[in-house]
C-alpha positions in Angstrom: -5.3 18.3 61.5 -3.2 15.9 59.5 -6.2 14.8 57.5 -6.9 18.4 56.4 -3.3 18.7 55.1 -3.3 15.3 53.4 -6.7 15.6 51.7 -5.9 18.7 49.5 -2.7 16.9 48.3 -4.7 13.8 47.3 -7.3 15.9 45.5 -4.6 17.9 43.8 -3.1 14.7 42.4 -6.4 13.5 41.1 -7.3 16.8 39.4 -3.9 17.4 37.7 -3.5 16.4 34.1 -0.3 15.7 32.2 1.2 18.9 30.9 2.8 17.7 27.7 0.9 14.6 26.6 -1.5 16.6 24.4 1.4 18.2 22.5 3.1 14.8 22.1 -0.1 13.3 20.8 -0.5 16.1 18.3 3.1 15.7 17.1 2.6 11.9 16.7 -0.5 12.5 14.7 1.3 15.0 12.5 4.2 12.6 11.9 1.8 9.8 11.0 0.1 12.0 8.4 3.5 13.1 7.0 4.7 9.5 6.8 1.5 8.4 5.0 1.9 11.2 2.5 5.5 10.2 1.8 4.4 6.6 1.4 1.7 7.6 -1.0 4.0 9.7 -3.1 6.4 6.7 -3.3 3.6 4.4 -4.5 2.6 7.0 -7.1 6.2 7.0 -8.5 6.2 3.2 -8.6 2.9 3.1 -10.4 3.9 5.7 -12.9 6.8 3.4 -14.0 4.3 0.6 -14.7 1.5 2.8 -16.1 2.4 2.0 -19.7 1.6 -1.7 -19.1 -1.9 -1.0 -17.9 -2.8 2.1 -20.0 -5.8 0.3 -21.7 -7.2 -1.0 -18.4 -9.8 0.7 -16.3 -8.8 2.1 -12.9 -11.0 1.5 -9.9 -10.7 3.5 -6.7 -12.7 2.5 -3.6 -14.7 5.0 -1.6 -12.5 4.5 1.5 -9.4 5.4 -0.5 -11.2 8.5 -1.9 -12.1 9.5 1.7 -8.5 8.9 2.8 -7.2 11.1 -0.1 -9.7 13.8 0.8 -8.6 13.7 4.4 -5.0 14.0 3.3 -5.7 17.0 1.1 -7.6 18.6 4.0 -4.7 18.0 6.4 -2.2 19.3 3.9 -4.3 22.5 3.4 -4.5 23.0 7.2 -0.8 22.5 7.6 -0.1 25.1 4.8 -2.4 27.6 6.5 -0.8 26.9 9.9 2.7 27.5 8.4 1.5 30.7 6.7 0.1 31.9 10.0 3.3 31.1 11.9 5.4 33.0 9.3 3.0 36.0 9.6 3.2 36.0 13.4 7.0 35.4 13.4 8.7 38.5 14.9 12.2 37.9 13.7 
């Protein structure tokens, strides 16, 4: 009798998943992207101050950096669309 009562509880513990961890992971990812974008903008400002020194030099960009920029642009577009959708669905 006691085994029947204990067994469902043990199975319930195994099957349950954390409620909020997925939301925390998404928010952490979002903050990471935002921090990277802020950092990139800061670097661009610093480079623009020194641009006149290297105006006659060629600029080289690696394929990995191009991919990163493309991912950032895609993420920013998704965020913009998400914000528009939230504003549209807002009832207030």
